[in-house]
C-alpha positions as CSV (number, residue, x, y, z in Angstrom):
1,M,-2.4,-41.2,57.4
2,R,1.2,-41.3,57.9
3,V,3.0,-40.3,60.7
4,S,6.4,-38.8,60.3
5,M,9.0,-39.7,62.9
6,L,12.4,-37.6,63.3
7,D,15.6,-39.8,63.1
8,F,17.5,-38.9,66.1
9,Q,21.2,-37.9,64.9
10,D,23.7,-37.7,67.7
11,Q,26.1,-35.0,66.7
12,V,27.6,-34.8,70.2
13,S,29.1,-38.3,70.4
14,A,31.5,-37.6,66.6
15,V,33.1,-34.7,68.7
16,E,36.3,-36.6,69.5
17,E,37.3,-35.1,73.0
18,R,36.8,-36.3,76.5
19,S,33.8,-35.2,78.1
20,S,35.3,-33.5,81.1
21,E,33.1,-29.9,81.7
22,R,30.1,-30.0,83.2
23,M,27.1,-27.5,82.7
24,N,24.7,-27.4,85.4
25,F,21.2,-25.2,85.3
26,R,18.0,-25.7,86.7
27,T,14.7,-25.7,84.5
28,K,11.1,-25.3,85.1
29,P,8.8,-29.0,85.6
30,R,7.1,-28.3,82.0
31,I,9.8,-28.1,80.2
32,K,12.3,-31.0,81.8
33,R,8.8,-33.3,81.2
34,A,9.1,-32.0,77.2
35,I,12.6,-33.1,77.2
36,Q,12.1,-36.2,79.3
37,Q,9.1,-37.4,76.8
38,A,11.5,-36.6,73.6
39,A,14.3,-38.1,74.8
40,A,12.4,-41.4,75.1
41,L,10.7,-41.0,71.9
42,S,13.9,-40.8,70.1
43,G,15.5,-43.6,72.1
44,V,18.2,-41.8,74.1
45,D,18.7,-40.8,77.6
46,D,18.0,-37.0,78.7
47,S,21.5,-35.6,78.6
48,V,21.8,-36.9,75.2
49,F,19.3,-35.5,74.0
50,T,19.4,-32.1,75.6
51,M,23.0,-32.0,74.8
52,N,22.6,-32.4,71.1
53,A,20.1,-30.2,70.7
54,A,22.0,-27.6,72.7
55,Y,24.9,-28.1,70.4
56,R,22.9,-28.2,67.2
57,L,21.5,-24.5,67.9
58,A,24.8,-23.3,69.1
59,M,26.5,-24.2,66.1
60,E,23.7,-22.5,64.0
61,T,23.9,-19.9,65.5
62,I,27.5,-19.4,65.6
63,A,27.4,-20.0,61.7
64,A,24.3,-17.8,61.3
65,H,27.1,-14.9,62.7
66,E,30.1,-15.8,60.8
67,R,28.5,-15.6,57.2
68,T,27.0,-13.0,55.4
69,S,24.0,-14.2,52.6
70,L,22.9,-11.9,50.4
71,E,19.9,-12.1,48.1
72,P,20.4,-12.5,44.6
73,V,19.0,-8.8,44.0
74,D,21.5,-7.4,46.4
75,H,24.9,-9.1,44.6
76,E,25.4,-6.5,41.9
77,G,25.1,-3.4,44.6
78,F,27.5,-5.3,47.4
79,F,30.4,-6.3,44.6
80,A,29.9,-3.4,43.0
81,A,30.7,-1.3,46.8
82,L,33.6,-4.1,47.1
83,D,35.0,-2.7,43.8
84,T,34.9,0.8,44.4
85,P,34.8,1.8,48.0
86,P,34.4,5.2,49.1
87,A,37.2,7.2,50.6
88,P,38.0,7.1,54.2
89,N,36.5,9.3,56.5
90,D,37.1,10.8,59.9
91,R,34.4,8.3,61.2
92,L,36.5,5.2,59.8
93,R,39.9,6.2,60.7
94,A,38.4,6.7,64.1
95,A,37.0,3.5,64.2
96,F,40.3,2.0,63.2
97,A,42.3,4.0,65.8
98,R,39.8,2.7,68.1
99,H,40.5,-1.1,66.9
100,R,44.5,-0.3,67.3
101,E,44.1,0.6,70.5
102,T,41.4,-1.8,72.0
103,I,42.3,-5.4,69.7
104,T,45.5,-7.5,70.4
105,S,46.5,-9.1,66.9
106,R,47.9,-12.8,67.4
């Protein structure tokens, strides 16, 4: 029987900034015990383990919201729409007007 253990990768220590911010939160005892056990198995303390897990998920969430992935079958339709966009309609003009009123360009 082969047992596979995950290698812990400390991504937070690679961020070259001083740790000056605090985050405090309460959790349930079962969740705390699981985090402590996982941290011990990974050979790091609770804070390092928790911060790395939160940071990794934060970066994945941000990336998922900042990019669009298309299946190969959708590429042709997407690029065809970019090449031949429809003429602006009243709803699009209204959206651009709302954008100009509410968004400040930098």
